[in-house]
C-alpha positions in Angstrom: 2.4 -13.5 76.4 4.9 -15.2 74.2 4.5 -15.6 70.4 3.0 -19.1 70.6 0.4 -18.0 73.2 -0.6 -15.1 70.9 -0.7 -17.4 67.9 -3.0 -19.8 69.7 -5.4 -17.0 70.8 -5.4 -15.4 67.3 -6.1 -18.7 65.6 -8.9 -19.5 68.0 -10.4 -16.1 67.4 -10.3 -16.4 63.6 -11.8 -19.9 63.7 -14.6 -18.7 66.0 -15.4 -16.0 63.5 -15.6 -18.5 60.7 -17.7 -21.0 62.7 -20.2 -18.2 63.4 -20.3 -16.8 59.9 -19.9 -20.1 58.1 -18.4 -18.4 55.0 -16.3 -21.4 54.1 -19.4 -23.7 54.2 -21.8 -21.3 52.6 -19.7 -19.4 50.1 -16.1 -20.7 49.6 -17.0 -24.4 49.4 -19.8 -24.0 46.8 -17.5 -21.8 44.7 -14.7 -24.4 44.8 -17.1 -27.2 44.1 -18.5 -25.2 41.1 -15.0 -24.8 39.7 -14.6 -28.6 39.9 -18.0 -29.3 38.3 -17.4 -26.8 35.5 -14.1 -28.5 34.6 -15.9 -31.9 34.7 -18.3 -30.6 32.0 -15.6 -28.8 30.0 -13.3 -31.9 30.0 -15.9 -34.5 29.4 -13.6 -37.5 28.9 -12.6 -39.9 31.7 -9.0 -40.2 30.7 -8.5 -36.4 30.6 -10.3 -35.8 33.9 -8.3 -38.4 35.7 -5.1 -36.9 34.3 -5.9 -33.3 35.3 -7.7 -34.0 38.6 -4.6 -33.3 40.8 -4.2 -29.8 39.2 -7.9 -29.0 39.5 -7.9 -29.8 43.2 -5.1 -27.3 43.9 -6.3 -24.7 41.4 -9.6 -24.6 43.2 -7.8 -24.4 46.5 -5.7 -21.4 45.3 -8.7 -19.6 44.0 -10.4 -20.2 47.4 -7.3 -19.0 49.2 -7.8 -15.6 47.6 -11.4 -15.3 48.9 -10.4 -16.4 52.4 -7.5 -14.0 52.7 -9.5 -11.0 51.4 -12.3 -11.8 54.0 -10.1 -12.3 57.0 -8.2 -9.1 56.5 -11.4 -7.2 55.6 -12.7 -8.1 59.0 -9.5 -7.0 60.7 -9.5 -3.6 58.9 -13.2 -3.0 59.3 -13.3 -3.0 63.1 -9.7 -2.0 63.7 -8.8 -5.4 65.3 -5.3 -5.4 63.7 -4.6 -1.9 64.9 -5.7 -2.9 68.4 -3.4 -5.9 68.4 -0.5 -3.7 67.2 -1.3 -1.0 69.8 -1.4 -3.7 72.5 2.2 -4.6 71.8 1.6 -8.3 71.2 4.1 -10.2 69.2 3.7 -9.6 65.4 5.1 -13.1 64.8 2.4 -14.5 67.0 -0.3 -12.7 65.1 1.3 -14.0 61.8 1.4 -17.6 62.9 -2.1 -17.5 64.5 -3.7 -16.1 61.3 -1.7 -18.5 59.2 -2.8 -21.5 61.3 -6.5 -20.5 61.1 -6.2 -20.0 57.4 -4.5 -23.4 57.0 -7.3 -25.1 59.0 -9.9 -23.7 56.7 -7.9 -24.6 53.6 -7.3 -28.2 54.9 -11.1 -28.7 55.4 -11.7 -27.4 51.9 -8.9 -29.7 50.4 -10.4 -32.8 52.0 -13.8 -32.1 50.6 -12.3 -31.2 47.1 -10.4 -34.5 47.1 -13.5 -36.4 47.9 -15.3 -34.5 45.1 -12.5 -35.4 42.7 -12.9 -39.1 43.6 -16.6 -38.9 42.8 -16.5 -36.7 39.7 -13.2 -37.8 38.1 -12.9 -41.4 39.3 -9.7 -40.7 41.1 -8.4 -43.3 43.5 -5.6 -43.8 46.0 -3.4 -46.8 46.7 -2.2 -47.2 50.4 1.2 -45.7 49.5 -0.5 -42.9 47.5 -2.6 -42.0 50.5 0.6 -41.5 52.6 2.0 -39.3 49.9 -1.2 -37.3 49.7 -1.2 -36.6 53.5 2.5 -35.7 53.3 1.7 -33.3 50.4 -1.3 -31.6 51.9 0.3 -30.6 55.2 3.3 -28.5 54.0 1.4 -27.3 50.9 -1.5 -26.0 53.1 0.9 -24.4 55.6 2.8 -22.8 52.8 -0.4 -21.3 51.3 -1.4 -20.1 54.8 1.9 -18.4 55.3 1.9 -16.7 51.9 -1.8 -15.7 52.2 -1.2 -14.1 55.6 2.0 -12.3 54.6 0.5 -10.8 51.4 -2.8 -10.1 52.9 -1.0 -8.0 55.5 0.9 -6.3 52.8 -2.2 -5.4 50.8 -4.5 -4.5 53.7 -3.8 -0.8 53.7 -3.3 -0.4 49.9 -5.9 1.2 47.7 -7.5 -1.3 45.3 -6.4 -4.2 47.4 -9.1 -6.4 45.9 -7.2 -6.4 42.6 -3.7 -5.9 44.1 -3.8 -9.1 46.2 -4.2 -11.5 43.2 -1.4 -9.9 41.4 0.9 -10.3 44.4 -0.3 -13.7 45.5 -0.6 -15.8 42.4 3.0 -15.6 41.2 4.3 -16.5 44.7 2.1 -19.5 45.2 3.0 -20.9 41.7 5.7 -23.2 43.3 3.1 -24.6 45.7 0.6 -25.1 42.8 3.2 -26.9 40.7 4.7 -29.0 43.5 1.4 -30.0 45.1 0.0 -30.9 41.7 3.0 -33.1 40.8 2.9 -34.8 44.2 -0.8 -35.4 44.0 -0.3 -36.9 40.5 2.1 -39.4 42.1 -0.4 -40.1 45.0 -3.2 -40.7 42.5 -1.1 -42.5 39.9 -2.3 -40.0 37.3 -0.5 -40.1 33.9 1.4 -43.2 34.9 3.3 -41.4 37.7 4.8 -43.7 40.4 4.1 -43.1 44.1 7.8 -42.5 44.8 7.9 -39.6 42.3 5.9 -37.5 44.8 8.5 -37.4 47.6 10.9 -34.9 45.9 7.9 -32.6 45.4 6.9 -33.0 49.1 10.5 -32.0 50.1 10.1 -28.9 47.9 6.8 -28.0 49.5 8.4 -28.4 52.9 11.3 -26.1 52.1 8.8 -23.5 50.7 6.7 -23.6 53.9 9.7 -23.3 56.2 11.1 -20.3 54.2 7.8 -18.4 54.2 7.1 -19.3 57.8 10.4 -17.9 59.0 10.5 -15.0 56.5 6.9 -14.1 57.1 7.2 -14.1 60.9 10.1 -11.6 60.5 8.5 -9.4 57.9 4.9 -9.3 59.1 5.4 -6.7 61.8 7.2 -4.1 59.6 4.6 -4.7 56.8 1.5 -3.9 59.0 3.3 -0.9 60.5 3.4 0.7 57.1 
């Protein structure tokens, strides 16, 4: 099988595992929602909440990413699935893209729900042009997070103390996504007086980030899991 066939099968397998376990629905989503609600109580002023709502959406997403990455690679290491894939000689790039895609689908579902929660809790709103910017922001940002999460999850899977090592590796690398996605979402929501057009340079930055980590991760994932 070529890399894209492997990616499709791996992504379908990971998503079936999630649909059966419902970890995103029963654990990750309540956690992310609790983060949003806690900030709503902590910053109990409408003007402040509207201003910081874009950052809170993506901050909750990044925290949730950590939980999702730890879980997906814990499953792979517990039953030797990753070793079996490696022993079967399948394309490491296909495994990387498949796991990244499954992770991105879960994050995308979470982001849609968090954005809806921000509208309810923080009185955020979109103009038609802002909705376009938001969609253009979410796609590369989510794929970028998926690529980074898969790459560093594979790096930490065999390390001792990986539960604490993964945040130390992951958070500095996703900082550009957090900053870029927050700024683009501010433009989409018009938070802080930002114009809709201000979001497009940040969308371009997110796209470059996703492409770089997609290409780099596909090349590095195989050697990383061999170690």
